[in-house]
N, CA, C and O atoms as CSV, one atom per row, in Angstrom:
chain,resi,resn,atom,element,x,y,z
A,1,UNK,N,N,0.834,-1.180,0.000
A,1,UNK,CA,C,0.000,0.000,0.000
A,1,UNK,C,C,0.879,1.244,0.000
A,1,UNK,O,O,1.701,1.437,0.896
A,2,UNK,N,N,0.699,2.073,-1.002
A,2,UNK,CA,C,1.425,3.333,-1.032
A,2,UNK,C,C,0.489,4.416,-0.528
A,2,UNK,O,O,-0.443,4.821,-1.223
A,3,UNK,N,N,0.744,4.884,0.690
A,3,UNK,CA,C,-0.174,5.820,1.326
A,3,UNK,C,C,0.390,7.214,1.422
A,3,UNK,O,O,1.602,7.417,1.504
A,4,UNK,N,N,-0.518,8.171,1.411
A,4,UNK,CA,C,-0.161,9.573,1.587
A,4,UNK,C,C,-1.113,10.172,2.610
A,4,UNK,O,O,-2.291,9.820,2.651
A,5,UNK,N,N,-0.600,11.079,3.437
A,5,UNK,CA,C,-1.473,11.718,4.413
A,5,UNK,C,C,-2.255,12.839,3.749
A,5,UNK,O,O,-1.691,13.665,3.032
A,6,UNK,N,N,-3.546,12.860,3.993
A,6,UNK,CA,C,-4.445,13.893,3.486
A,6,UNK,C,C,-5.165,14.506,4.674
A,6,UNK,O,O,-5.372,13.847,5.692
A,7,UNK,N,N,-5.539,15.751,4.541
A,7,UNK,CA,C,-6.300,16.447,5.568
A,7,UNK,C,C,-7.709,16.631,5.025
A,7,UNK,O,O,-7.890,17.173,3.934
A,8,UNK,N,N,-8.719,16.178,5.789
A,8,UNK,CA,C,-10.097,16.264,5.329
A,8,UNK,C,C,-10.993,16.893,6.393
A,8,UNK,O,O,-10.696,16.859,7.587
A,9,UNK,N,N,-12.090,17.463,5.923
A,9,UNK,CA,C,-13.132,17.999,6.806
A,9,UNK,C,C,-14.393,17.219,6.484
A,9,UNK,O,O,-14.788,17.116,5.322
A,10,UNK,N,N,-15.027,16.668,7.516
A,10,UNK,CA,C,-16.202,15.820,7.343
A,10,UNK,C,C,-17.405,16.470,8.015
A,10,UNK,O,O,-17.337,16.882,9.173
A,11,UNK,N,N,-18.513,16.557,7.272
A,11,UNK,CA,C,-19.784,17.017,7.838
A,11,UNK,C,C,-20.505,15.793,8.392
A,11,UNK,O,O,-20.465,14.722,7.787
A,12,UNK,N,N,-21.153,15.944,9.521
A,12,UNK,CA,C,-21.945,14.855,10.092
A,12,UNK,C,C,-23.409,15.243,10.057
A,12,UNK,O,O,-23.756,16.416,10.190
A,13,UNK,N,N,-24.279,14.234,9.874
A,13,UNK,CA,C,-25.716,14.471,9.786
A,13,UNK,C,C,-26.457,13.362,10.516
A,13,UNK,O,O,-25.885,12.320,10.838
A,14,UNK,N,N,-27.738,13.600,10.772
A,14,UNK,CA,C,-28.566,12.563,11.383
A,14,UNK,C,C,-28.975,11.578,10.300
A,14,UNK,O,O,-29.420,11.964,9.219
A,15,UNK,N,N,-28.816,10.308,10.610
A,15,UNK,CA,C,-29.214,9.251,9.698
A,15,UNK,C,C,-29.958,8.187,10.477
A,15,UNK,O,O,-30.199,8.330,11.676
A,16,UNK,N,N,-30.315,7.137,9.798
A,16,UNK,CA,C,-30.956,6.019,10.502
A,16,UNK,C,C,-29.986,5.468,11.528
A,16,UNK,O,O,-28.860,5.095,11.198
A,17,UNK,N,N,-30.420,5.422,12.746
A,17,UNK,CA,C,-29.571,4.864,13.793
A,17,UNK,C,C,-28.636,5.859,14.443
A,17,UNK,O,O,-27.813,5.463,15.268
A,18,UNK,N,N,-28.729,7.145,14.106
A,18,UNK,CA,C,-27.895,8.127,14.788
A,18,UNK,C,C,-27.142,9.058,13.860
A,18,UNK,O,O,-27.574,9.332,12.740
A,19,UNK,N,N,-26.013,9.536,14.343
A,19,UNK,CA,C,-25.184,10.485,13.607
A,19,UNK,C,C,-24.273,9.700,12.650
A,19,UNK,O,O,-23.647,8.716,13.045
A,20,UNK,N,N,-24.209,10.149,11.388
A,20,UNK,CA,C,-23.386,9.472,10.377
A,20,UNK,C,C,-22.552,10.499,9.615
A,20,UNK,O,O,-22.948,11.658,9.495
A,21,UNK,N,N,-21.388,10.070,9.094
A,21,UNK,CA,C,-20.580,10.983,8.277
A,21,UNK,C,C,-21.317,11.344,6.990
A,21,UNK,O,O,-22.028,10.517,6.419
A,22,UNK,N,N,-21.142,12.584,6.540
A,22,UNK,CA,C,-21.737,13.049,5.291
A,22,UNK,C,C,-20.651,13.414,4.289
A,22,UNK,O,O,-19.734,12.634,4.037
A,23,UNK,N,N,-20.766,14.602,3.727
A,23,UNK,CA,C,-19.826,15.060,2.711
A,23,UNK,C,C,-18.424,15.244,3.289
A,23,UNK,O,O,-18.251,15.616,4.449
A,24,UNK,N,N,-17.430,14.972,2.444
A,24,UNK,CA,C,-16.021,15.114,2.825
A,24,UNK,C,C,-15.385,16.150,1.910
A,24,UNK,O,O,-15.588,16.140,0.696
A,25,UNK,N,N,-14.622,17.033,2.509
A,25,UNK,CA,C,-13.925,18.078,1.755
A,25,UNK,C,C,-12.439,18.013,2.095
A,25,UNK,O,O,-12.081,17.915,3.269
A,26,UNK,N,N,-11.573,18.065,1.092
A,26,UNK,CA,C,-10.143,18.029,1.348
A,26,UNK,C,C,-9.643,19.432,1.654
A,26,UNK,O,O,-10.125,20.408,1.079
A,27,UNK,N,N,-8.679,19.531,2.556
A,27,UNK,CA,C,-8.053,20.806,2.906
A,27,UNK,C,C,-6.564,20.725,2.591
A,27,UNK,O,O,-6.000,19.633,2.508
A,28,UNK,N,N,-5.938,21.864,2.417
A,28,UNK,CA,C,-4.525,21.875,2.048
A,28,UNK,C,C,-3.595,21.610,3.229
A,28,UNK,O,O,-2.487,21.102,3.051
A,29,UNK,N,N,-4.054,21.960,4.449
A,29,UNK,CA,C,-3.227,21.709,5.631
A,29,UNK,C,C,-4.120,21.704,6.869
A,29,UNK,O,O,-5.313,21.997,6.784
A,30,UNK,N,N,-3.542,21.371,8.011
A,30,UNK,CA,C,-4.317,21.240,9.246
A,30,UNK,C,C,-4.929,22.564,9.681
A,30,UNK,O,O,-6.080,22.590,10.117
A,31,UNK,N,N,-4.194,23.655,9.574
A,31,UNK,CA,C,-4.719,24.961,9.985
A,31,UNK,C,C,-5.912,25.355,9.121
A,31,UNK,O,O,-6.904,25.877,9.631
A,32,UNK,N,N,-5.822,25.112,7.841
A,32,UNK,CA,C,-6.927,25.408,6.924
A,32,UNK,C,C,-8.140,24.542,7.253
A,32,UNK,O,O,-9.269,25.031,7.230
A,33,UNK,N,N,-7.921,23.271,7.557
A,33,UNK,CA,C,-9.017,22.358,7.899
A,33,UNK,C,C,-9.723,22.809,9.166
A,33,UNK,O,O,-10.950,22.760,9.243
A,34,UNK,N,N,-8.966,23.245,10.154
A,34,UNK,CA,C,-9.566,23.724,11.396
A,34,UNK,C,C,-10.399,24.971,11.148
A,34,UNK,O,O,-11.467,25.126,11.741
A,35,UNK,N,N,-9.931,25.861,10.283
A,35,UNK,CA,C,-10.668,27.080,9.953
A,35,UNK,C,C,-11.951,26.746,9.191
A,35,UNK,O,O,-13.003,27.318,9.474
A,36,UNK,N,N,-11.874,25.824,8.228
A,36,UNK,CA,C,-13.044,25.399,7.456
A,36,UNK,C,C,-14.074,24.763,8.377
A,36,UNK,O,O,-15.261,25.079,8.297
A,37,UNK,N,N,-13.623,23.865,9.256
A,37,UNK,CA,C,-14.534,23.185,10.180
A,37,UNK,C,C,-15.242,24.192,11.083
A,37,UNK,O,O,-16.442,24.067,11.326
A,38,UNK,N,N,-14.525,25.169,11.572
A,38,UNK,CA,C,-15.122,26.191,12.423
A,38,UNK,C,C,-16.167,27.008,11.682
A,38,UNK,O,O,-17.208,27.348,12.243
A,39,UNK,N,N,-15.893,27.321,10.432
A,39,UNK,CA,C,-16.832,28.107,9.631
A,39,UNK,C,C,-18.097,27.309,9.305
A,39,UNK,O,O,-19.175,27.889,9.173
A,40,UNK,N,N,-17.977,26.003,9.176
A,40,UNK,CA,C,-19.114,25.155,8.820
A,40,UNK,C,C,-19.927,24.720,10.034
A,40,UNK,O,O,-21.049,24.238,9.880
A,41,UNK,N,N,-19.392,24.879,11.214
A,41,UNK,CA,C,-19.990,24.318,12.434
A,41,UNK,C,C,-21.426,24.756,12.677
A,41,UNK,O,O,-22.239,23.955,13.138
A,42,UNK,N,N,-21.755,25.990,12.382
A,42,UNK,CA,C,-23.107,26.472,12.674
A,42,UNK,C,C,-24.154,25.930,11.691
A,42,UNK,O,O,-25.353,26.027,11.952
A,43,UNK,N,N,-23.711,25.364,10.573
A,43,UNK,CA,C,-24.644,24.879,9.554
A,43,UNK,C,C,-24.867,23.369,9.581
A,43,UNK,O,O,-25.667,22.850,8.802
A,44,UNK,N,N,-24.171,22.659,10.467
A,44,UNK,CA,C,-24.251,21.194,10.494
A,44,UNK,C,C,-24.348,20.707,11.931
A,44,UNK,O,O,-23.919,21.390,12.862
A,45,UNK,N,N,-24.918,19.516,12.100
A,45,UNK,CA,C,-25.042,18.939,13.436
A,45,UNK,C,C,-23.664,18.662,14.036
A,45,UNK,O,O,-23.491,18.684,15.255
A,46,UNK,N,N,-22.693,18.402,13.173
A,46,UNK,CA,C,-21.318,18.183,13.601
A,46,UNK,C,C,-20.367,18.314,12.429
A,46,UNK,O,O,-20.729,18.033,11.286
A,47,UNK,N,N,-19.152,18.740,12.718
A,47,UNK,CA,C,-18.102,18.878,11.706
A,47,UNK,C,C,-16.794,18.502,12.383
A,47,UNK,O,O,-16.563,18.855,13.540
A,48,UNK,N,N,-15.942,17.790,11.665
A,48,UNK,CA,C,-14.641,17.419,12.220
A,48,UNK,C,C,-13.572,17.455,11.140
A,48,UNK,O,O,-13.848,17.205,9.967
A,49,UNK,N,N,-12.355,17.767,11.548
A,49,UNK,CA,C,-11.201,17.738,10.652
A,49,UNK,C,C,-10.312,16.577,11.080
A,49,UNK,O,O,-10.073,16.361,12.268
A,50,UNK,N,N,-9.832,15.840,10.094
A,50,UNK,CA,C,-8.989,14.667,10.340
A,50,UNK,C,C,-7.760,14.682,9.439
A,50,UNK,O,O,-7.776,15.250,8.347
A,51,UNK,N,N,-6.700,14.047,9.917
A,51,UNK,CA,C,-5.571,13.666,9.073
A,51,UNK,C,C,-5.758,12.168,8.839
A,51,UNK,O,O,-5.883,11.405,9.797
A,52,UNK,N,N,-5.778,11.742,7.584
A,52,UNK,CA,C,-5.973,10.330,7.256
A,52,UNK,C,C,-4.899,9.873,6.291
A,52,UNK,O,O,-4.328,10.673,5.550
A,53,UNK,N,N,-4.630,8.578,6.308
A,53,UNK,CA,C,-3.735,7.987,5.324
A,53,UNK,C,C,-4.599,7.440,4.200
A,53,UNK,O,O,-5.526,6.666,4.439
A,54,UNK,N,N,-4.294,7.841,2.979
A,54,UNK,CA,C,-5.076,7.412,1.819
A,54,UNK,C,C,-4.197,6.548,0.928
A,54,UNK,O,O,-3.094,6.942,0.550
A,55,UNK,N,N,-4.708,5.348,0.594
A,55,UNK,CA,C,-4.018,4.460,-0.337
A,55,UNK,C,C,-4.147,5.077,-1.726
A,55,UNK,O,O,-5.256,5.238,-2.236
A,56,UNK,N,N,-3.026,5.420,-2.329
A,56,UNK,CA,C,-3.016,6.100,-3.628
A,56,UNK,C,C,-3.640,5.249,-4.736
A,56,UNK,O,O,-4.193,5.792,-5.692
A,57,UNK,N,N,-3.560,3.938,-4.619
A,57,UNK,CA,C,-4.079,3.057,-5.671
A,57,UNK,C,C,-5.572,2.809,-5.539
A,57,UNK,O,O,-6.301,2.882,-6.528
A,58,UNK,N,N,-6.039,2.515,-4.323
A,58,UNK,CA,C,-7.449,2.159,-4.144
A,58,UNK,C,C,-8.319,3.327,-3.679
A,58,UNK,O,O,-9.536,3.301,-3.860
A,59,UNK,N,N,-7.708,4.343,-3.086
A,59,UNK,CA,C,-8.467,5.457,-2.541
A,59,UNK,C,C,-8.996,5.203,-1.144
A,59,UNK,O,O,-9.672,6.062,-0.578
A,60,UNK,N,N,-8.700,4.033,-0.569
A,60,UNK,CA,C,-9.163,3.689,0.775
A,60,UNK,C,C,-8.475,4.568,1.820
A,60,UNK,O,O,-7.285,4.867,1.715
A,61,UNK,N,N,-9.251,4.975,2.832
A,61,UNK,CA,C,-8.716,5.768,3.941
A,61,UNK,C,C,-8.455,4.869,5.144
A,61,UNK,O,O,-9.160,3.884,5.361
A,62,UNK,N,N,-7.435,5.219,5.923
A,62,UNK,CA,C,-7.106,4.463,7.129
A,62,UNK,C,C,-6.495,5.410,8.160
A,62,UNK,O,O,-6.074,6.520,7.833
A,63,UNK,N,N,-6.455,4.958,9.386
A,63,UNK,CA,C,-5.784,5.657,10.485
A,63,UNK,C,C,-6.210,7.117,10.652
A,63,UNK,O,O,-5.357,8.005,10.650
A,64,UNK,N,N,-7.525,7.385,10.798
A,64,UNK,CA,C,-7.938,8.783,10.983
A,64,UNK,C,C,-7.454,9.331,12.320
A,64,UNK,O,O,-7.572,8.678,13.357
A,65,UNK,N,N,-6.910,10.535,12.276
A,65,UNK,CA,C,-6.448,11.225,13.485
A,65,UNK,C,C,-7.234,12.530,13.585
A,65,UNK,O,O,-7.095,13.411,12.736
A,66,UNK,N,N,-8.054,12.649,14.620
A,66,UNK,CA,C,-8.910,13.812,14.808
A,66,UNK,C,C,-8.065,15.047,15.106
A,66,UNK,O,O,-7.224,15.029,16.005
A,67,UNK,N,N,-8.292,16.115,14.350
A,67,UNK,CA,C,-7.588,17.376,14.574
A,67,UNK,C,C,-8.445,18.341,15.381
A,67,UNK,O,O,-7.956,18.978,16.314
A,68,UNK,N,N,-9.732,18.450,15.024
A,68,UNK,CA,C,-10.656,19.337,15.730
A,68,UNK,C,C,-12.080,18.867,15.438
A,68,UNK,O,O,-12.345,18.308,14.374
A,69,UNK,N,N,-13.000,19.093,16.384
A,69,UNK,CA,C,-14.397,18.739,16.134
A,69,UNK,C,C,-15.309,19.792,16.734
A,69,UNK,O,O,-14.961,20.461,17.707
A,70,UNK,N,N,-16.482,19.926,16.133
A,70,UNK,CA,C,-17.520,20.843,16.587
A,70,UNK,C,C,-18.842,20.098,16.545
A,70,UNK,O,O,-19.134,19.424,15.557
A,71,UNK,N,N,-19.643,20.203,17.588
A,71,UNK,CA,C,-20.955,19.578,17.601
A,71,UNK,C,C,-20.886,18.078,17.817
A,71,UNK,O,O,-19.955,17.559,18.432
A,72,UNK,N,N,-21.904,17.391,17.289
A,72,UNK,CA,C,-22.010,15.947,17.466
A,72,UNK,C,C,-21.341,15.218,16.302
A,72,UNK,O,O,-21.669,15.443,15.137
A,73,UNK,N,N,-20.399,14.343,16.641
A,73,UNK,CA,C,-19.747,13.516,15.627
A,73,UNK,C,C,-19.745,12.075,16.101
A,73,UNK,O,O,-20.065,11.786,17.254
A,74,UNK,N,N,-19.384,11.179,15.204
A,74,UNK,CA,C,-19.252,9.769,15.542
A,74,UNK,C,C,-17.939,9.274,14.946
A,74,UNK,O,O,-17.257,10.020,14.244
A,75,UNK,N,N,-17.586,8.036,15.216
A,75,UNK,CA,C,-16.355,7.485,14.651
A,75,UNK,C,C,-16.397,7.569,13.135
A,75,UNK,O,O,-17.400,7.211,12.516
A,76,UNK,N,N,-15.328,8.033,12.547
A,76,UNK,CA,C,-15.251,8.132,11.095
A,76,UNK,C,C,-15.200,6.742,10.477
A,76,UNK,O,O,-15.796,6.498,9.427
A,77,UNK,N,N,-14.492,5.839,11.127
A,77,UNK,CA,C,-14.324,4.477,10.635
A,77,UNK,C,C,-14.566,3.503,11.776
A,77,UNK,O,O,-13.614,3.017,12.387
A,78,UNK,N,N,-15.839,3.210,12.074
A,78,UNK,CA,C,-16.089,2.269,13.180
A,78,UNK,C,C,-15.521,0.887,12.869
A,78,UNK,O,O,-15.435,0.485,11.709
A,79,UNK,N,N,-15.140,0.177,13.910
A,79,UNK,CA,C,-14.542,-1.161,13.727
A,79,UNK,C,C,-15.521,-2.170,13.229
A,79,UNK,O,O,-15.163,-3.331,13.030
C-alpha cells in the first residue's frame, strides 16, 4: 500500500440509527481544515477535521487522526 497523508473535513448528519458521516472536503493543511470546520460548524449537526492515510491506488482511507471537532460527531471508521 502506497499511502499519503491527506487532511479532510467531514460534515456529520442525522441518519438512521444516529449520527453518520456526510460530505467530505479536502483541505490543504491542518490549519486550513480547522478554519473550514469552524466556519461550517453552525450549519451542520457536527463537523470534524482529520488527518488520514489514503491508499493512492485504491483510494481507501485508514488511520484517521482527529484534529478538531464541533458539535455531534461519531467514529469516522467504526470497527
